[in-house]
C-alpha positions in Angstrom: 19.5 -41.0 53.5 22.6 -39.1 55.2 21.9 -35.7 56.6 24.9 -34.5 54.6 22.9 -35.8 51.7 20.0 -33.4 52.8 22.1 -30.5 52.4 22.5 -31.4 48.8 19.2 -32.0 48.3 17.7 -28.7 49.8 20.6 -26.8 47.7 19.2 -28.2 44.4 15.6 -26.4 46.1 17.3 -22.9 46.4 19.2 -23.0 43.4 15.9 -23.8 41.7 13.8 -21.2 43.4 16.6 -18.8 42.4 16.6 -19.7 38.8 12.9 -19.1 38.5 13.4 -15.7 39.8 15.5 -15.0 37.5 13.0 -15.9 34.9 10.1 -14.0 36.6 12.6 -11.1 36.5 13.6 -11.4 32.7 9.6 -11.5 31.8 8.8 -8.2 33.9 11.9 -6.6 32.1 10.8 -7.6 28.7 6.8 -7.5 29.1 6.9 -4.4 26.7 9.5 -6.5 24.5 8.5 -6.6 20.8 8.7 -10.1 19.5 9.5 -11.3 23.4 7.7 -14.8 24.2 7.1 -15.7 28.0 9.1 -18.1 29.7 8.5 -20.9 32.5 10.6 -22.5 34.8 9.7 -26.1 34.2 11.2 -28.6 37.3 12.2 -32.1 37.5 12.4 -34.3 40.6 15.6 -36.3 40.8 15.3 -40.0 40.9 16.3 -41.7 44.3 19.1 -43.6 44.8 18.7 -47.7 44.5 19.1 -47.5 48.6 15.7 -49.3 49.7 13.5 -46.8 51.4 15.8 -44.1 49.9 14.3 -40.6 49.5 14.7 -38.5 46.9 17.6 -36.0 45.8 16.1 -33.1 45.0 15.8 -31.5 41.4 18.0 -32.7 39.1 16.7 -30.5 36.0 15.5 -27.1 35.7 14.3 -26.3 32.0 13.0 -23.0 30.7 10.3 -23.2 28.3 9.3 -20.9 25.8 5.6 -19.8 25.1 5.0 -20.4 21.5 2.1 -21.7 19.4 3.3 -22.4 15.6 0.0 -22.7 14.5 -1.2 -19.7 15.6 2.3 -17.9 14.0 1.5 -19.0 10.8 -2.1 -17.5 11.1 -0.6 -14.0 12.1 2.0 -14.6 9.0 -0.4 -15.1 6.7 -3.0 -12.2 7.6 0.5 -9.6 8.4 1.2 -10.8 4.3 -2.3 -10.0 3.1 -2.5 -6.7 5.5 1.2 -5.8 4.2 -0.1 -6.3 0.5 -3.4 -4.1 1.1 -2.0 -1.3 3.0 1.0 -0.6 0.5 -1.4 -0.7 -2.5 -3.9 1.6 -0.5 -1.1 3.9 0.0 -0.1 4.0 -3.6 -3.1 4.3 -5.0 -4.4 7.2 -2.8 -1.3 8.8 -4.1 -2.2 8.0 -7.9 -5.7 9.7 -6.7 -3.8 12.9 -5.6 -2.4 12.7 -9.1 -5.4 12.5 -11.1 -7.4 14.2 -8.6 -7.4 17.2 -10.6 -8.9 15.1 -14.1 -12.3 15.6 -13.4 -13.7 19.1 -12.1 -10.5 21.3 -12.4 -7.5 20.7 -14.7 -7.8 18.7 -17.6 -11.8 18.6 -17.3 -11.8 22.6 -17.4 -9.0 22.6 -20.1 -10.9 20.3 -22.4 -13.8 22.3 -22.3 -12.3 25.6 -22.5 -10.8 23.9 -25.8 -14.1 22.9 -27.3 -15.7 25.9 -26.5 -12.9 27.6 -28.4 -13.6 26.3 -31.3 -17.7 27.0 -30.7 -15.8 30.6 -30.5 -14.2 30.1 -33.5 -17.3 28.7 -35.3 -19.4 32.0 -34.8 -16.5 34.7 -35.2 -14.6 32.9 -38.2 -13.0 35.7 -38.9 -11.6 37.6 -36.1 -7.7 36.5 -35.2 -8.4 36.3 -31.5 -10.6 33.2 -32.2 -7.9 30.8 -33.8 -5.2 32.7 -30.9 -7.6 31.4 -28.4 -7.7 28.2 -29.9 -3.9 27.6 -29.9 -3.7 28.6 -26.4 -6.6 26.3 -25.2 -4.7 23.8 -27.1 -1.6 24.2 -25.5 -3.3 24.2 -22.0 -5.3 21.1 -23.0 -2.1 19.1 -24.0 -0.2 20.9 -21.0 -2.9 19.7 -18.4 -2.8 16.1 -19.8 1.1 16.0 -19.9 1.6 17.1 -16.4 -0.5 14.1 -15.2 1.4 11.8 -17.4 4.7 13.0 -16.2 3.5 12.3 -12.5 2.5 8.9 -13.2 5.7 8.1 -14.5 7.9 9.7 -11.6 5.5 7.2 -9.9 6.5 4.2 -11.5 10.4 5.6 -10.7 9.7 5.8 -6.8 7.7 2.3 -7.1 10.9 0.9 -8.7 12.9 2.1 -6.1 11.0 1.4 -3.2 10.7 -2.3 -4.6 14.8 -2.8 -5.0 14.9 -0.9 -0.8 12.5 -3.6 -0.1 14.2 -6.3 -1.9 17.5 -5.4 0.3 15.8 -5.6 3.4 14.7 -8.9 2.2 18.1 -10.2 1.9 19.2 -8.5 5.0 16.4 -10.3 7.3 17.0 -14.0 5.2 21.0 -13.3 6.1 19.6 -12.8 9.6 17.7 -15.9 9.7 20.5 -18.3 8.5 23.0 -16.9 11.2 20.4 -17.2 14.1 19.4 -20.6 12.4 23.6 -21.5 13.0 23.5 -20.1 16.6 19.9 -22.3 17.8 21.4 -25.5 16.3 24.7 -25.3 18.2 23.1 -24.5 21.1 20.7 -27.5 20.8 23.8 -29.6 20.4 25.1 -27.8 23.3 22.0 -28.1 25.6 22.6 -24.3 25.7 19.5 -21.9 26.1 18.3 -20.1 22.7 14.8 -18.9 23.6 15.9 -15.2 23.1 17.4 -16.0 19.7 14.3 -18.2 18.7 12.2 -14.4 19.7 14.6 -12.5 17.2 14.4 -15.2 14.5 10.5 -15.0 15.1 10.5 -11.5 14.6 12.3 -11.5 11.6 10.0 -14.1 10.1 7.2 -11.6 10.8 8.7 -9.0 8.9 9.5 -11.6 6.1 6.1 -12.2 5.6 4.6 -8.6 5.6 7.4 -7.6 2.9 7.2 -10.7 0.6 4.2 -13.3 1.9 7.2 -15.9 2.9 6.2 -19.1 4.5 8.5 -21.0 6.5 9.0 -24.6 8.2 10.6 -25.8 11.4 13.3 -28.6 11.1 14.4 -31.4 13.3 17.5 -29.6 14.2 15.7 -26.7 15.3 16.4 -24.3 12.3 14.2 -23.0 9.9 13.6 -22.8 6.3 12.1 -19.9 4.7 10.5 -20.2 1.4 9.3 -17.7 -1.3 6.7 -19.3 -3.3 8.3 -22.6 -4.0 12.0 -21.0 -3.8 14.1 -21.6 -0.6 15.0 -18.2 0.9 16.8 -19.8 3.7 17.5 -23.4 4.3 19.7 -24.2 7.2 22.8 -21.4 7.8 22.7 -20.5 4.3 20.7 -18.0 2.5 20.0 -17.7 -0.8 19.0 -13.9 -1.8 17.2 -12.1 -4.0 19.2 -10.5 -7.2 18.1 -7.8 -9.4 19.0 -5.4 -12.2 17.7 -2.3 -14.0 16.9 -2.0 -17.5 14.5 -0.3 -20.5 11.3 -2.5 -20.5 9.3 -4.1 -22.8 6.9 -2.8 -24.6 3.9 -2.5 -22.1 0.9 -1.8 -24.7 -0.7 -4.9 -26.7 -2.2 -3.1 -29.1 0.3 -3.6 -32.0 -0.4 -0.4 -33.6 1.2 1.6 -30.5 4.0 1.5 -28.0 4.4 2.4 -24.3 6.5 4.6 -22.7 9.5 2.5 -22.1 10.8 2.9 -18.8 14.2 1.9 -16.9 12.6 -1.2 -14.8 14.2 -3.5 -12.3 13.8 -7.1 -12.6 14.1 -9.7 -9.6 15.6 -12.9 -10.1 16.7 -15.9 -7.3 19.8 -16.3 -6.0 22.2 -15.0 -8.9 20.1 -17.1 -11.2 17.9 -16.4 -14.1 14.8 -17.9 -12.2 12.4 -15.3 -11.6 11.8 -14.2 -8.0 7.8 -14.3 -7.8 6.5 -12.6 -4.5 3.4 -14.0 -3.2 2.1 -11.5 -1.2 3.2 -8.7 1.4 4.4 -5.1 0.0 6.3 -6.7 -2.8 3.5 -8.0 -4.9 1.5 -4.8 -3.8 4.3 -2.8 -5.6 5.0 -5.0 -8.4 1.0 -4.9 -9.3 1.1 -1.3 -9.5 4.4 -0.6 -10.9 3.7 -3.2 -14.1 0.1 -3.2 -14.4 -2.0 -0.5 -12.4 -0.1 2.9 -13.5 1.1 1.8 -17.0 -3.1 1.2 -17.3 -3.6 4.7 -16.3 -1.1 6.0 -18.4 -3.0 4.4 -21.7 -6.0 5.6 -20.2 -5.0 8.9 -20.0 -3.1 8.8 -23.7 -6.0 7.4 -25.0 -8.2 10.2 -24.2 -5.9 12.6 -25.3 -4.4 10.8 -29.0 -8.4 10.3 -29.8 -9.3 13.7 -29.2 -6.2 14.9 -31.3 -6.7 12.4 -34.0 -10.7 13.2 -34.3 -10.0 17.2 -34.5 -7.4 16.3 -37.3 -9.2 14.3 -39.1 -12.2 16.6 -38.8 -9.8 19.7 -39.9 -7.9 18.6 -42.3 -11.0 16.8 -44.4 -8.5 14.4 -45.8 -6.6 17.3 -47.4 -2.9 16.2 -47.0 -2.4 20.5 -47.8 -4.6 21.4 -44.5 -1.9 21.1 -41.8 -3.4 19.3 -38.9 -3.9 20.9 -35.4 -2.2 18.1 -33.5 1.4 16.1 -34.0 1.5 12.6 -33.1 5.2 11.1 -32.9 5.9 7.8 -34.0 8.8 5.2 -33.8 10.4 4.0 -36.7 8.0 1.3 -37.3 5.2 4.4 -37.4 4.2 3.5 -33.9 2.2 6.3 -32.2 3.9 6.9 -28.7 2.1 7.0 -25.6 1.5 10.6 -24.7 3.6 11.6 -28.1 1.1 14.6 -28.8 2.0 18.6 -29.5 0.8 21.4 -31.1 1.6 21.4 -34.9 4.7 24.0 -34.9 3.1 25.4 -37.9 -0.3 26.5 -36.3 1.5 27.7 -32.9 3.2 30.2 -35.2 0.7 30.9 -38.0 -3.1 30.3 -36.3 -4.4 32.1 -39.4 -4.1 28.5 -41.4 -6.5 27.5 -38.9 -9.7 26.7 -41.0 -13.0 27.3 -39.6 -15.3 27.2 -42.9 -15.6 24.2 -45.2 -13.3 24.0 -47.8 -13.5 25.8 -51.3 -15.9 24.7 -53.8 -14.7 25.1 -57.3 -12.1 27.7 -56.4 -14.7 29.9 -54.4 -13.6 30.7 -51.2 -15.8 29.6 -48.2 -18.7 32.7 -47.1 -16.6 34.8 -44.4 -19.3 33.9 -41.5 -18.9 30.3 -42.4 -17.9 28.4 -39.4 -19.0 25.0 -40.1 -15.6 23.2 -39.6 -15.3 24.9 -36.5 -19.0 23.9 -35.1 -18.1 20.2 -36.4 -15.1 19.9 -34.2 -16.6 22.2 -31.0 -19.6 19.5 -31.2 -16.7 16.4 -30.7 -17.6 17.3 -27.1 -20.6 15.8 -27.4 -19.6 12.8 -29.9 -19.2 8.7 -28.7 -15.9 8.9 -30.0 -14.1 6.8 -27.0 -14.3 3.4 -26.1 -12.2 1.0 -23.6 -10.3 1.4 -20.4 -12.6 2.5 -17.8 -15.9 2.3 -20.4 -15.1 -1.2 -21.8 -17.1 -1.6 -25.3 -19.3 1.4 -24.7 -18.7 4.5 -26.8 -18.7 7.5 -25.3 -17.8 11.3 -25.3 -14.7 12.7 -23.7 -16.0 14.0 -20.7 -18.0 10.8 -19.8 -14.7 8.7 -20.4 -12.6 11.4 -18.0 -15.4 10.7 -15.5 -15.6 7.2 -15.6 -11.5 6.9 -15.7 -11.6 9.1 -12.4 -14.3 7.5 -11.2 -12.7 4.2 -11.8 -9.6 5.2 -9.6 -11.6 6.1 -6.9 -13.4 2.7 -6.9 -10.0 1.1 -6.5 -9.1 3.5 -3.7 -11.8 2.9 -1.8 -11.6 -0.9 -2.3 -8.0 -1.3 -1.2 -8.9 1.2 2.0 -11.6 -1.0 3.0 -9.5 -4.4 2.1 -6.6 -2.3 4.1 -9.0 -1.8 7.3 -10.2 -5.5 7.4 -6.8 -6.8 6.8 -5.4 -5.3 9.9 -8.5 -6.1 11.8 -7.7 -9.6 11.6 -3.7 -8.8 12.2 -4.9 -7.5 15.7 -7.1 -10.2 16.0 -4.2 -12.8 15.3 -2.0 -10.8 17.3 -4.4 -10.9 20.4 -4.5 -14.7 20.0 -0.6 -14.7 20.1 0.0 -12.8 22.7 -2.6 -14.9 24.9 0.1 -17.4 24.3 3.0 -15.7 24.4 2.5 -12.0 26.2 3.5 -11.7 29.9 0.9 -11.1 32.1 2.4 -8.8 34.9 -0.2 -10.1 37.5 0.5 -13.5 36.8 4.6 -12.8 37.3 3.7 -11.2 40.5 2.1 -14.6 42.2 4.8 -16.6 40.6 7.1 -13.8 42.2 5.6 -14.9 45.6 5.6 -18.7 44.7 9.0 -19.2 44.3 9.8 -16.5 46.9 8.5 -18.4 49.3 9.9 -22.1 47.8 12.9 -20.0 48.3 12.7 -19.0 52.1 11.2 -23.0 53.0 14.5 -24.1 51.3 16.7 -21.9 53.1 14.5 -22.7 56.1 14.9 -25.9 55.7 19.1 -25.4 55.4 19.2 -23.9 58.6 16.9 -26.7 60.3 19.7 -29.4 58.8 22.6 -27.0 59.8 21.4 -27.0 63.2 20.7 -30.8 62.9 24.6 -31.2 62.0 25.9 -29.2 64.7 23.9 -31.3 67.5 25.5 -34.5 65.9 28.9 -33.0 65.3 29.2 -31.0 68.7 27.6 -33.3 71.2 28.2 -36.9 69.7 30.0 -38.9 73.0 29.4 -36.2 75.6 26.5 -38.7 77.1 27.8 -39.9 80.5 30.4 -37.2 81.2 
């Protein structure tokens, strides 16, 4: 190998050491950057020429490797999907518990007790106008407390629906960015350009999509990534298939043909502008959909069942089957005669004329009830301890209104407790998965410092080699032919 070729060989060593120092600097600068993957320079020795006994030609290629483990990534995203689901469920159930928290010891429970107490007072004072006025007042308070919680649950459903739209927009935005990055990465691979930072950005978006909607992904031979929402493709190469949505009045949620639910405006989601429903297999979207379409409606119906059953039983005892006796409560129905959820009001006749409330038994043979007769009011007051409620939180068991209400609030509390425990467990699993990923992709400053010293020494050695060859060339050029002069 000629001396001039030696200069070229040493120059490749200088370039390689400098490039390696650049990568060390990049790693150190991005040690705390979210989604950044540790990079390492890979050297490949240049092959010697065909000349016999020729030395090598230095370094022919310097590749920048990106440390990433696809198995660990899949594990992290799977756990992140579960975390998104459980965290969202826990947060929303906590809000529902706050809405329903006044049902047991205060609020509705107290109002219901006062309502039945008023009837007991009327039973002992059937001729006193104040006792009837107290029945009217406590009945209105009872309905007001129940309707207040019911309306808050309706508002919560609307908020959940709005949150779903916002997150669907986030999914479409992330999917579009993944498609753009796919195109840039595929082009970079074709032109042999470095795409490590682009791949980091794409992986960060895939992490976000997994937590939002429980998506899965698969890497293709051209470097692109296909993203799937269940069995539906969300991203293919450089094309994104967005989620579409529209709002409209929902169908009747009540499976009981004798009832009809409070129908609200909700958003339905389809895939890529088609009629194919977009089903979210996990993540925050799944939790929000379940609570909007099942969890909160179940609470609304349970609350309606309590109030409607009490109102119906009070009416039945008060009128005793006599159509001339006014009901205490009126129950709204639709055109098909089906009662609406929480469509219960105090009868306007009773509100305006409390004296129409009957305390005693109906007259017999034209003889009015005795002035002290409070039997009918006593029977209504005894409904507090009557097993008149079933279904919902108590299943097939028949219980009194107080037990039903306690079972309802206990059910909500247990659901929240389970969701909180599951959320904590999912968070721990994600933390463990992230630790595993950081052990592969994370930047260790101690390791980078040792590499910095290593490549600095390599650069110094190459520079010293360059100086030595320069001295040799100087000797050869300036002193050749001077012998014998």
